[in-house]
N, C-alpha and C positions, 0 to 999 in steps of 0.2 A: 299329375305331379311333375312331369317333365317340364311343362310350360311354367308352372309355378316356381320351380327351382331356378329356371332361367331368369325369370323376372326378379326373383329375390336376390340372386347373386348380383343382379344389375345394380343394386343399390350399395354395393361395396363402396365405402367412402374413400375414394382416392383423393383425399383432400389434405389440408395442411395439418401437421402433427405437432405435438408438444416437443420440447427440448430446444429446438431452433438454435443449436450450438451452445446453449447455456450449460451450466454445471449445477443443477439443482441438488438439494440434499437428497441422497439416494434412498428411496423408500425400499422396504423389503418386498419380496415377491408376495408375501402374505397380505400386504396392504391392499385388499380389494373390498369394494363396498358390499353391503349385505344385499340380499335379493332385491332386484329392481323390477317393479311390475311391468309386464309387457304392455307396449303401446297399442292403441286401437289400430286395426288394419286400415290402410288407405285403399280406396277403390283403384283397381288396375284396369286400364283400357283393354277391352276385348278379352278379358279373362272370364272364364266360366265361374258362376257362383260357387263359393266354397265356404266351408265352415270357418268360424273364427279361428285364427292361428293359435297354436298352443303357446302357453307362457314360456318365457325364456327359462333355461335351467338356472337354479339358484347359484348366484355368484359365490356365495360363501362356501359352496362345496367344490369349488374349482380354484386351483392355484395356477395363475398365468405362467406358462412355461418360460423359463429364462431365455431360451433361444429366440423366442418371438418378442419378448419384452426386455431387452437388455437394459441393465441399470449400471451406471458407472461404478467400477470397483473402487473401493477405498484407496486413496493415495495414488490413483492413476489419472489425475487431472493433468493439464498442460504445464503447470508450474509457472514461475515468473518469466516475464519477457526479458530476454537478455539484450534486446536492441538489435539483434541480427536482422538484416534486410533479406527478405525472401523473394524469390521469383519462381516462375514456372516456365517450362519449355514453350517457346513460341510467343512469349509476352515480354514487353519491355518494362512492365510495371514492377516496382520494388516496394515492398511493404514490410513493416514489423508484424509480429504475431498479434500485438494489440490492435493494430490497424486492421488486420485480417479478420479479427473477431468483433469488430465494431458493429453492433446490431443496427446502426443507422447509416452505415457507409461500408457495406461489405464489398470485397474486391470484385471488380469486373475485369478479369484478366484478358478477355478477348472481345472488346466492345464492337468490333466490326462483324461479329458472327451472329448478331441478333438485332432485332429492331430496337429503336430507342425505348428505354424502359420508362413507364410512368413513375411519377415521384414516389408513390406508395411502394412500388416494387424496388426501386433503386435506393431509397432512403427512409421510407416509412414516415412516421410523424411522432416526434417525442411528446409525452414520455412513454406511451404504451404500445404504439403501433410500430413494431420492428419492421425493417425492410424485408419484404417477401423474399428477395434474392439471397438473404443471408442463409436460409435453410433450403429453399427450393432452387436456388442458384439461377443465374441469368438465363440459362438454357432450359430451365424448368424440369430437369431430371431429378433433382433432389438427392437425398441420401437415404439409406435404409431407415433411419430414425425419423425422417420426414417423407412426405409423399412426392411422387412425380406428378407434375401438373401439366406438362407440355401436351397440347392437343386435346385436352379434356373439354367437353362442352362448357361454354362460359356460364350458362344457366345452372349447370351442376355445381360449378365451383362456388357461385354465389349462394346456392342452396346450402352447401356445407358450411360456409362462413356464417350464415344466418343460424344454422343449427348449433354451432359453437356459441354464438352470442346469446341464444335463447337458453342454453344449458342442456339442450337435447342431445348433444354429442359430447361424450366424455369417454375416458378409457377405464378399463378395469383397474389400472394403476393411475389414480387421479393426477399424480404429478406429471404424467406424460402429456395430458391434454391441458394442463393448467395454463401454459403459455399461450396456446391458441385461443382459449376461452378469453383471456385478457386482451389479446390482440383484436380478435373479432368483435368483442364487445365495444371496443373503442373506435372501430372503423366506421366511417360514414358510408351510406349507401353508394355514393359516387366512388369512393375508394375501392369498395368491393367490386363494383362494375369495372373499374379501370384495371385492377389486378386480374380479374377473370378474363377480360378481353385480351390482355397481353399474353397470358399463359395459354389461352385457347388458340392463339394465332401461331404458336410455335410447333414445329414438327417434332414428334417423338423421336428419340435417338436410341440406338442400341447401347444400353447402359449397364447391363448385367449379363454375365455368362454363367450358365448353370452347369454344374458338374455332378454326376452321380458318383458317389464315393462310399467307401467303408471307413476310411480314416481321414482326418482333417488336421490342419495345424492347431496346436494349442493356442488359445486366444485369451484376451482380456478385454474388458469393456472400459473405454477411455472417456474423455470429455465429450459432452453432447450425447452420451449413451451410444457411441459408435464402437462396434467390435473391431479388434485388430488382431493380427497374428503376433504372437510373442516373438521377440528377437533375442539374440545373444544366448546366454546360458539357459534361459527359460524356454527357448524355442524347442519344438519337437512335434510329434504327431500323437493323436489320441483317437480312440474309436468315435465315429460319428454318432452311432446309435440312432434313435428315432428323433432326430433334430434336423433343423436347417441352420447352417452356419453361414452367415453373409458377412464378408469382409472386403475392404478395398483391395484392388490389385496393387496399389502403391499407397501405403498408409501415410507417408510424408506428404504426398501431393493431395490426398484427401483432406488432411488437416489444413492444408492451404486453400481449401475450397476450389480446387482446380477442376473446371468443367470439362477437361480432356482426360480425366483420370477416373475410369469406371470401376465397377465392383464385380465380385464373383460370389456365387452361392454354391455351397456343397449340400446335396440332398441325398437321401438314402437311395440305394440301388433299387430300381424298379418303381420309384415313386412317381416318375413322370408318366409312365404308362398307366399306372393306377389313377393318377389324377385326370388323365385324358378320359378314362372310363367314367369317372365321376362326372366330368363335364358333359360327356355324351349322354349319359343317363338323365341328366338334368336339362339337356338341350340348352346349354348356356348360350350357344351361338344364336338362338332365336332372338335374344335381345342385344347381346354383345357383338353380334356380327360374326362373319367368317373369321376363323382363327382368333376370335375374341378381340378383334381390333376396333370394335365400335360398331354400333348398329342403330338402334332407335334413338330419337332425340333425347338429350339429357341423361343418357345412359353411358357410363364411361367404358372406354377400352381398358381391358385389364391385362392384355398380352404384354409381356416383357417388363412388367413392373416388379418392384421388390417383393420377393416371396414372403419375407417376414412381415412386411407391411400388410399384404393381403391377409395373411394369417391373423394378424392382430385384429383387423376389422371383423373377420368372421368370428373370432373368439369373443370380441366385445359384444357382438350382436347375439351370439348363441347364449352367452351367460348374463345378458340383461343390462349391460352398462349403457348401451345405446337406446335412445327413446325417440319418439316422434312418429308421425303418420307414415313416412316413407319406410320406416324400419319395422312397422307392425307386421306386415306380411312376411318379411324376411325372418323375423324371430321364429315363427312357426316352422319354416322350411329348414333354416340352418340348424334348428334343434334336432332334425333328423340326421344330420351329418355327424359322424364320429369325429373325435379329435384327429384320428389318423386320416380321415377323409379330408379334413381341413389342411393338414400338412401336404398331402398328395396333390390336392387341387391347387394349392399355392405354388408347389414346385412346377406343376405342369404349366400354369399360366405364365410364370416367370420365364420358362424355357422358350416361349414363343417369340418370334420377331415382333417388335412393337409396330 
């Protein structure tokens, strides 16, 4: 079981996510699909023969937790552009909010800090292929509502794009994956290869700091499904409970898509140690490598990545939203994890250096 869990967690989809900075109509947390049949298991190299994996738990019996699947609160969008020119520390670029949110020309505040971006990353291709850099950013670290891609195996990134295009990769809340399904379906094989090669070439950066806590700032979910701390009269503290709350260190700079402005996550006290025990019991390092920084070919590093993103992928697989040969084995193993195990494992992985 240890080896199987390690292989299964290896297929966590650290790939591109829906939202991409857009403001879709906010679905309710109850909008989840009915039970999705489990996919057929894929053969695993050097794995001992095993019984067919159990089917995923019925999605209809599970309500995706709002902490892992944030949806923009009504009336908390960005509002109209007043024409103000914005900049960020260390950059000479000045842009309006409309320009910053342009899905086909997102800001590159620090062009000297990364290799030249291929066209599909920098500008995409109208009408359906948005620039990858809009959500995943030029340095590939992304935001909690999208994935970090820096340093992932190029073949793995292509595999996930193909899964979106084929319909095998969706979210328990379909609106979250709708944008990526549209984008991937419209991409050419060459565009997939170009984007994957670029992000794979980038070094992962320390992008999130994890704090164990009993209380957290009161938050709201704004445009692009990003959570922020409340300010002004609404500011305050509240019990964390059994949640992970992930917010920018500086909300204003995060809204400007500043790749120098990282994130912080608040996790329950003791969750990191519990997650480490789950990882050790499953021997995650067998496939993900020492400290979960990457191991076998086409298996992603998960150290230092967004904890709510990791949790979403585990929930999507456990409750049957994800399909495909690569997910078949994982469904049976993730089904043995409790929802608390998923929270704790996500907290632990995020706390590691990337």
